[in-house]
PDBQT receptor file of N, H, CA, C and O in Angstrom, charges set to zero:
ATOM      1  N   MET A   1       6.601  -1.222   1.099  1.00  0.00    +0.000 N 
ATOM      2  CA  MET A   1       5.216  -0.805   1.140  1.00  0.00    +0.000 C 
ATOM      3  C   MET A   1       4.973   0.664   1.440  1.00  0.00    +0.000 C 
ATOM      4  O   MET A   1       4.257   1.413   0.775  1.00  0.00    +0.000 OA
ATOM      5  N   GLU A   2       5.673   0.983   2.547  1.00  0.00    +0.000 N 
ATOM      6  H   GLU A   2       6.255   0.374   3.087  1.00  0.00    +0.000 HD
ATOM      7  CA  GLU A   2       5.693   2.363   2.902  1.00  0.00    +0.000 C 
ATOM      8  C   GLU A   2       6.005   3.289   2.024  1.00  0.00    +0.000 C 
ATOM      9  O   GLU A   2       5.502   4.384   2.274  1.00  0.00    +0.000 OA
ATOM     10  N   ARG A   3       6.761   3.222   0.936  1.00  0.00    +0.000 N 
ATOM     11  H   ARG A   3       7.170   2.333   0.732  1.00  0.00    +0.000 HD
ATOM     12  CA  ARG A   3       7.069   4.082  -0.222  1.00  0.00    +0.000 C 
ATOM     13  C   ARG A   3       5.965   4.072  -1.115  1.00  0.00    +0.000 C 
ATOM     14  O   ARG A   3       5.693   5.121  -1.699  1.00  0.00    +0.000 OA
ATOM     15  N   CYS A   4       5.205   2.928  -1.338  1.00  0.00    +0.000 N 
ATOM     16  H   CYS A   4       5.426   2.076  -0.864  1.00  0.00    +0.000 HD
ATOM     17  CA  CYS A   4       4.047   3.052  -2.233  1.00  0.00    +0.000 C 
ATOM     18  C   CYS A   4       3.140   3.868  -1.458  1.00  0.00    +0.000 C 
ATOM     19  O   CYS A   4       2.635   4.777  -2.117  1.00  0.00    +0.000 OA
ATOM     20  N   VAL A   5       2.762   3.798  -0.153  1.00  0.00    +0.000 N 
ATOM     21  H   VAL A   5       3.171   3.059   0.382  1.00  0.00    +0.000 HD
ATOM     22  CA  VAL A   5       1.548   4.772   0.532  1.00  0.00    +0.000 C 
ATOM     23  C   VAL A   5       2.195   5.966   0.359  1.00  0.00    +0.000 C 
ATOM     24  O   VAL A   5       1.464   6.890   0.003  1.00  0.00    +0.000 OA
ATOM     25  N   ILE A   6       3.370   6.216   0.512  1.00  0.00    +0.000 N 
ATOM     26  H   ILE A   6       3.964   5.466   0.802  1.00  0.00    +0.000 HD
ATOM     27  CA  ILE A   6       3.951   7.722   0.449  1.00  0.00    +0.000 C 
ATOM     28  C   ILE A   6       3.470   8.432  -1.002  1.00  0.00    +0.000 C 
ATOM     29  O   ILE A   6       2.917   9.522  -1.151  1.00  0.00    +0.000 OA
ATOM     30  N   SER A   7       3.839   7.521  -1.945  1.00  0.00    +0.000 N 
ATOM     31  H   SER A   7       4.288   6.635  -1.824  1.00  0.00    +0.000 HD
ATOM     32  CA  SER A   7       3.479   7.981  -3.284  1.00  0.00    +0.000 C 
ATOM     33  C   SER A   7       2.070   8.163  -3.511  1.00  0.00    +0.000 C 
ATOM     34  O   SER A   7       1.769   9.178  -4.139  1.00  0.00    +0.000 OA
ATOM     35  N   ILE A   8       1.134   7.396  -3.134  1.00  0.00    +0.000 N 
ATOM     36  H   ILE A   8       1.379   6.572  -2.624  1.00  0.00    +0.000 HD
ATOM     37  CA  ILE A   8       0.020   7.475  -3.186  1.00  0.00    +0.000 C 
ATOM     38  C   ILE A   8      -0.578   8.843  -2.543  1.00  0.00    +0.000 C 
ATOM     39  O   ILE A   8      -1.377   9.601  -3.093  1.00  0.00    +0.000 OA
ATOM     40  N   ARG A   9       0.042   8.994  -1.146  1.00  0.00    +0.000 N 
ATOM     41  H   ARG A   9       0.691   8.378  -0.700  1.00  0.00    +0.000 HD
ATOM     42  CA  ARG A   9      -0.464  10.280  -0.501  1.00  0.00    +0.000 C 
ATOM     43  C   ARG A   9       0.046  11.423  -1.319  1.00  0.00    +0.000 C 
ATOM     44  O   ARG A   9      -0.714  12.364  -1.551  1.00  0.00    +0.000 OA
ATOM     45  N   GLN A  10       1.100  11.420  -1.711  1.00  0.00    +0.000 N 
ATOM     46  H   GLN A  10       1.718  10.656  -1.522  1.00  0.00    +0.000 HD
ATOM     47  CA  GLN A  10       1.736  12.558  -2.476  1.00  0.00    +0.000 C 
ATOM     48  C   GLN A  10       0.866  12.808  -3.886  1.00  0.00    +0.000 C 
ATOM     49  O   GLN A  10       0.694  13.961  -4.283  1.00  0.00    +0.000 OA
ATOM     50  N   TRP A  11       0.422  11.861  -4.488  1.00  0.00    +0.000 N 
ATOM     51  H   TRP A  11       0.561  10.925  -4.165  1.00  0.00    +0.000 HD
ATOM     52  CA  TRP A  11      -0.326  12.051  -5.742  1.00  0.00    +0.000 C 
ATOM     53  C   TRP A  11      -1.845  12.497  -5.192  1.00  0.00    +0.000 C 
ATOM     54  O   TRP A  11      -2.445  13.386  -5.796  1.00  0.00    +0.000 OA
ATOM     55  N   MET A  12      -2.323  11.978  -4.258  1.00  0.00    +0.000 N 
ATOM     56  H   MET A  12      -1.835  11.256  -3.767  1.00  0.00    +0.000 HD
ATOM     57  CA  MET A  12      -3.738  12.565  -3.750  1.00  0.00    +0.000 C 
ATOM     58  C   MET A  12      -3.628  13.947  -3.427  1.00  0.00    +0.000 C 
ATOM     59  O   MET A  12      -4.444  14.775  -3.834  1.00  0.00    +0.000 OA
ATOM     60  N   LYS A  13      -2.476  14.275  -2.585  1.00  0.00    +0.000 N 
ATOM     61  H   LYS A  13      -1.813  13.603  -2.255  1.00  0.00    +0.000 HD
ATOM     62  CA  LYS A  13      -2.291  15.671  -2.241  1.00  0.00    +0.000 C 
ATOM     63  C   LYS A  13      -2.313  16.629  -3.529  1.00  0.00    +0.000 C 
ATOM     64  O   LYS A  13      -3.004  17.647  -3.538  1.00  0.00    +0.000 OA
ATOM     65  N   THR A  14      -1.574  16.271  -4.534  1.00  0.00    +0.000 N 
ATOM     66  H   THR A  14      -1.012  15.444  -4.527  1.00  0.00    +0.000 HD
ATOM     67  CA  THR A  14      -1.330  17.010  -5.735  1.00  0.00    +0.000 C 
ATOM     68  C   THR A  14      -2.871  17.205  -6.439  1.00  0.00    +0.000 C 
ATOM     69  O   THR A  14      -3.273  18.181  -7.071  1.00  0.00    +0.000 OA
ATOM     70  N   ASN A  15      -3.496  16.119  -6.160  1.00  0.00    +0.000 N 
ATOM     71  H   ASN A  15      -3.170  15.325  -5.646  1.00  0.00    +0.000 HD
ATOM     72  CA  ASN A  15      -4.923  16.153  -6.831  1.00  0.00    +0.000 C 
ATOM     73  C   ASN A  15      -6.069  16.607  -5.848  1.00  0.00    +0.000 C 
ATOM     74  O   ASN A  15      -7.232  16.242  -6.016  1.00  0.00    +0.000 OA
ATOM     75  N   MET A  16      -5.672  17.427  -4.809  1.00  0.00    +0.000 N 
ATOM     76  H   MET A  16      -4.726  17.724  -4.673  1.00  0.00    +0.000 HD
ATOM     77  CA  MET A  16      -6.459  18.083  -3.765  1.00  0.00    +0.000 C 
ATOM     78  C   MET A  16      -7.372  17.023  -3.058  1.00  0.00    +0.000 C 
ATOM     79  O   MET A  16      -8.522  17.319  -2.737  1.00  0.00    +0.000 OA
ATOM     80  N   LEU A  17      -6.755  15.583  -2.782  1.00  0.00    +0.000 N 
ATOM     81  H   LEU A  17      -5.820  15.342  -3.043  1.00  0.00    +0.000 HD
ATOM     82  CA  LEU A  17      -7.447  14.662  -2.056  1.00  0.00    +0.000 C 
ATOM     83  C   LEU A  17      -6.743  14.347  -0.793  1.00  0.00    +0.000 C 
ATOM     84  O   LEU A  17      -5.603  14.788  -0.648  1.00  0.00    +0.000 OA
ATOM     85  N   LYS A  18      -7.324  13.590   0.195  1.00  0.00    +0.000 N 
ATOM     86  H   LYS A  18      -8.250  13.232   0.077  1.00  0.00    +0.000 HD
ATOM     87  CA  LYS A  18      -6.499  13.325   1.399  1.00  0.00    +0.000 C 
ATOM     88  C   LYS A  18      -6.979  11.729   1.725  1.00  0.00    +0.000 C 
ATOM     89  O   LYS A  18      -8.130  11.292   1.742  1.00  0.00    +0.000 OA
ATOM     90  N   LEU A  19      -5.809  11.065   1.957  1.00  0.00    +0.000 N 
ATOM     91  H   LEU A  19      -4.875  11.420   1.943  1.00  0.00    +0.000 HD
ATOM     92  CA  LEU A  19      -5.897   9.668   2.334  1.00  0.00    +0.000 C 
ATOM     93  C   LEU A  19      -6.461   9.704   3.909  1.00  0.00    +0.000 C 
ATOM     94  O   LEU A  19      -5.935  10.450   4.735  1.00  0.00    +0.000 OA
ATOM     95  N   ASN A  20      -7.473   8.913   4.213  1.00  0.00    +0.000 N 
ATOM     96  H   ASN A  20      -7.900   8.307   3.542  1.00  0.00    +0.000 HD
ATOM     97  CA  ASN A  20      -8.075   8.751   5.518  1.00  0.00    +0.000 C 
ATOM     98  C   ASN A  20      -7.252   7.440   6.285  1.00  0.00    +0.000 C 
ATOM     99  O   ASN A  20      -7.581   6.270   6.089  1.00  0.00    +0.000 OA
ATOM    100  N   ASP A  21      -6.338   7.773   7.017  1.00  0.00    +0.000 N 
ATOM    101  H   ASP A  21      -6.070   8.723   7.176  1.00  0.00    +0.000 HD
ATOM    102  CA  ASP A  21      -5.767   6.776   7.836  1.00  0.00    +0.000 C 
ATOM    103  C   ASP A  21      -6.482   5.685   8.501  1.00  0.00    +0.000 C 
ATOM    104  O   ASP A  21      -6.180   4.494   8.575  1.00  0.00    +0.000 OA
ATOM    105  N   ASP A  22      -7.568   6.372   9.007  1.00  0.00    +0.000 N 
ATOM    106  H   ASP A  22      -7.813   7.340   8.947  1.00  0.00    +0.000 HD
ATOM    107  CA  ASP A  22      -8.449   5.438   9.781  1.00  0.00    +0.000 C 
ATOM    108  C   ASP A  22      -9.321   4.543   9.148  1.00  0.00    +0.000 C 
ATOM    109  O   ASP A  22      -9.928   3.656   9.748  1.00  0.00    +0.000 OA
ATOM    110  N   LYS A  23      -9.414   4.830   7.571  1.00  0.00    +0.000 N 
ATOM    111  H   LYS A  23      -8.920   5.550   7.084  1.00  0.00    +0.000 HD
ATOM    112  CA  LYS A  23     -10.155   3.824   6.710  1.00  0.00    +0.000 C 
ATOM    113  C   LYS A  23      -9.373   3.228   5.758  1.00  0.00    +0.000 C 
ATOM    114  O   LYS A  23      -9.904   2.582   4.854  1.00  0.00    +0.000 OA
ATOM    115  N   THR A  24      -8.108   3.362   5.839  1.00  0.00    +0.000 N 
ATOM    116  H   THR A  24      -7.677   3.886   6.573  1.00  0.00    +0.000 HD
ATOM    117  CA  THR A  24      -7.190   2.731   4.868  1.00  0.00    +0.000 C 
ATOM    118  C   THR A  24      -6.642   1.495   5.100  1.00  0.00    +0.000 C 
ATOM    119  O   THR A  24      -5.865   1.395   6.050  1.00  0.00    +0.000 OA
ATOM    120  N   GLU A  25      -6.931   0.353   4.301  1.00  0.00    +0.000 N 
ATOM    121  H   GLU A  25      -7.562   0.434   3.529  1.00  0.00    +0.000 HD
ATOM    122  CA  GLU A  25      -6.231  -0.890   4.490  1.00  0.00    +0.000 C 
ATOM    123  C   GLU A  25      -5.469  -1.113   3.074  1.00  0.00    +0.000 C 
ATOM    124  O   GLU A  25      -5.571  -0.426   2.058  1.00  0.00    +0.000 OA
ATOM    125  N   ILE A  26      -4.600  -2.382   3.317  1.00  0.00    +0.000 N 
ATOM    126  H   ILE A  26      -4.517  -2.940   4.142  1.00  0.00    +0.000 HD
ATOM    127  CA  ILE A  26      -3.876  -2.639   2.344  1.00  0.00    +0.000 C 
ATOM    128  C   ILE A  26      -3.986  -4.275   2.004  1.00  0.00    +0.000 C 
ATOM    129  O   ILE A  26      -3.613  -5.114   2.824  1.00  0.00    +0.000 OA
ATOM    130  N   LEU A  27      -4.503  -4.606   0.786  1.00  0.00    +0.000 N 
ATOM    131  H   LEU A  27      -4.806  -3.924   0.119  1.00  0.00    +0.000 HD
ATOM    132  CA  LEU A  27      -4.625  -5.886   0.579  1.00  0.00    +0.000 C 
ATOM    133  C   LEU A  27      -3.511  -6.366  -0.187  1.00  0.00    +0.000 C 
ATOM    134  O   LEU A  27      -3.135  -5.698  -1.151  1.00  0.00    +0.000 OA
ATOM    135  N   ILE A  28      -2.827  -7.638   0.172  1.00  0.00    +0.000 N 
ATOM    136  H   ILE A  28      -3.132  -8.180   0.955  1.00  0.00    +0.000 HD
ATOM    137  CA  ILE A  28      -1.700  -8.260  -0.566  1.00  0.00    +0.000 C 
ATOM    138  C   ILE A  28      -2.256  -9.513  -1.168  1.00  0.00    +0.000 C 
ATOM    139  O   ILE A  28      -2.833 -10.390  -0.526  1.00  0.00    +0.000 OA
ATOM    140  N   ILE A  29      -2.014  -9.522  -2.564  1.00  0.00    +0.000 N 
ATOM    141  H   ILE A  29      -1.546  -8.810  -3.086  1.00  0.00    +0.000 HD
ATOM    142  CA  ILE A  29      -2.337 -10.630  -3.146  1.00  0.00    +0.000 C 
ATOM    143  C   ILE A  29      -1.131 -11.057  -3.886  1.00  0.00    +0.000 C 
ATOM    144  O   ILE A  29      -0.426 -10.261  -4.506  1.00  0.00    +0.000 OA
ATOM    145  N   ARG A  30      -0.857 -12.609  -3.792  1.00  0.00    +0.000 N 
ATOM    146  H   ARG A  30      -1.430 -13.255  -3.288  1.00  0.00    +0.000 HD
ATOM    147  CA  ARG A  30       0.363 -13.184  -4.574  1.00  0.00    +0.000 C 
ATOM    148  C   ARG A  30      -0.025 -14.477  -4.865  1.00  0.00    +0.000 C 
ATOM    149  O   ARG A  30      -0.921 -15.044  -4.239  1.00  0.00    +0.000 OA
ATOM    150  N   GLN A  31       0.632 -15.014  -5.836  1.00  0.00    +0.000 N 
ATOM    151  H   GLN A  31       1.359 -14.554  -6.345  1.00  0.00    +0.000 HD
ATOM    152  CA  GLN A  31       0.334 -16.255  -6.273  1.00  0.00    +0.000 C 
ATOM    153  C   GLN A  31       1.198 -17.366  -5.134  1.00  0.00    +0.000 C 
ATOM    154  O   GLN A  31       2.206 -17.025  -4.515  1.00  0.00    +0.000 OA
ATOM    155  N   LYS A  32       0.655 -18.502  -5.054  1.00  0.00    +0.000 N 
ATOM    156  H   LYS A  32      -0.164 -18.779  -5.557  1.00  0.00    +0.000 HD
ATOM    157  CA  LYS A  32       1.072 -19.395  -4.216  1.00  0.00    +0.000 C 
ATOM    158  C   LYS A  32       2.350 -19.777  -4.327  1.00  0.00    +0.000 C 
ATOM    159  O   LYS A  32       3.071 -19.986  -3.352  1.00  0.00    +0.000 OA
ATOM    160  N   SER A  33       2.737 -19.902  -5.625  1.00  0.00    +0.000 N 
ATOM    161  H   SER A  33       2.151 -19.732  -6.417  1.00  0.00    +0.000 HD
ATOM    162  CA  SER A  33       4.236 -20.153  -6.118  1.00  0.00    +0.000 C 
ATOM    163  C   SER A  33       5.155 -19.189  -5.896  1.00  0.00    +0.000 C 
ATOM    164  O   SER A  33       6.328 -19.554  -5.969  1.00  0.00    +0.000 OA
ATOM    165  N   ALA A  34       4.914 -17.929  -5.617  1.00  0.00    +0.000 N 
ATOM    166  H   ALA A  34       3.961 -17.632  -5.558  1.00  0.00    +0.000 HD
ATOM    167  CA  ALA A  34       5.639 -16.726  -5.425  1.00  0.00    +0.000 C 
ATOM    168  C   ALA A  34       6.557 -16.893  -4.029  1.00  0.00    +0.000 C 
ATOM    169  O   ALA A  34       6.078 -17.381  -3.006  1.00  0.00    +0.000 OA
ATOM    170  N   PRO A  35       7.601 -16.537  -4.105  1.00  0.00    +0.000 N 
ATOM    171  CA  PRO A  35       8.374 -16.449  -2.836  1.00  0.00    +0.000 C 
ATOM    172  C   PRO A  35       7.890 -15.458  -1.958  1.00  0.00    +0.000 C 
ATOM    173  O   PRO A  35       7.529 -14.378  -2.426  1.00  0.00    +0.000 OA
ATOM    174  N   ASN A  36       7.833 -15.686  -0.720  1.00  0.00    +0.000 N 
ATOM    175  H   ASN A  36       8.126 -16.563  -0.340  1.00  0.00    +0.000 HD
ATOM    176  CA  ASN A  36       7.069 -14.848   0.306  1.00  0.00    +0.000 C 
ATOM    177  C   ASN A  36       8.370 -14.017   1.132  1.00  0.00    +0.000 C 
ATOM    178  O   ASN A  36       8.543 -14.089   2.348  1.00  0.00    +0.000 OA
ATOM    179  N   THR A  37       9.155 -13.291   0.265  1.00  0.00    +0.000 N 
ATOM    180  H   THR A  37       9.015 -13.232  -0.724  1.00  0.00    +0.000 HD
ATOM    181  CA  THR A  37      10.417 -12.736   0.806  1.00  0.00    +0.000 C 
ATOM    182  C   THR A  37      10.102 -11.186   1.308  1.00  0.00    +0.000 C 
ATOM    183  O   THR A  37      10.844 -10.652   2.132  1.00  0.00    +0.000 OA
ATOM    184  N   ILE A  38       9.006 -10.536   0.781  1.00  0.00    +0.000 N 
ATOM    185  H   ILE A  38       8.403 -10.970   0.111  1.00  0.00    +0.000 HD
ATOM    186  CA  ILE A  38       8.693  -9.234   0.966  1.00  0.00    +0.000 C 
ATOM    187  C   ILE A  38       7.785  -9.275   2.393  1.00  0.00    +0.000 C 
ATOM    188  O   ILE A  38       8.091  -8.636   3.399  1.00  0.00    +0.000 OA
ATOM    189  N   PHE A  39       6.837  -9.985   2.298  1.00  0.00    +0.000 N 
ATOM    190  H   PHE A  39       6.588 -10.505   1.481  1.00  0.00    +0.000 HD
ATOM    191  CA  PHE A  39       5.974  -9.868   3.574  1.00  0.00    +0.000 C 
ATOM    192  C   PHE A  39       5.855 -11.466   4.183  1.00  0.00    +0.000 C 
ATOM    193  O   PHE A  39       4.897 -12.191   3.914  1.00  0.00    +0.000 OA
ATOM    194  N   PRO A  40       6.961 -11.870   5.020  1.00  0.00    +0.000 N 
ATOM    195  CA  PRO A  40       7.004 -13.265   5.158  1.00  0.00    +0.000 C 
ATOM    196  C   PRO A  40       6.007 -13.822   6.303  1.00  0.00    +0.000 C 
ATOM    197  O   PRO A  40       5.749 -15.018   6.437  1.00  0.00    +0.000 OA
ATOM    198  N   LYS A  41       5.502 -12.822   7.082  1.00  0.00    +0.000 N 
ATOM    199  H   LYS A  41       5.712 -11.850   6.973  1.00  0.00    +0.000 HD
ATOM    200  CA  LYS A  41       4.486 -13.127   7.919  1.00  0.00    +0.000 C 
ATOM    201  C   LYS A  41       3.005 -13.075   7.367  1.00  0.00    +0.000 C 
ATOM    202  O   LYS A  41       2.041 -13.157   8.129  1.00  0.00    +0.000 OA
ATOM    203  N   VAL A  42       2.897 -12.954   6.176  1.00  0.00    +0.000 N 
ATOM    204  H   VAL A  42       3.680 -12.887   5.557  1.00  0.00    +0.000 HD
ATOM    205  CA  VAL A  42       1.361 -12.640   5.566  1.00  0.00    +0.000 C 
ATOM    206  C   VAL A  42       0.970 -14.000   5.153  1.00  0.00    +0.000 C 
ATOM    207  O   VAL A  42      -0.132 -14.196   4.640  1.00  0.00    +0.000 OA
TER     208      VAL A  42
């Protein structure tokens, strides 16, 4: 997940934008039948 946020942050910087950490949230959506190996506590 952290690599994804870093990639987004780099893309935004390239496009003269800035990610506001105080207002940034991540929503994780998955299928019920999908294994929960990446985020076991979600």
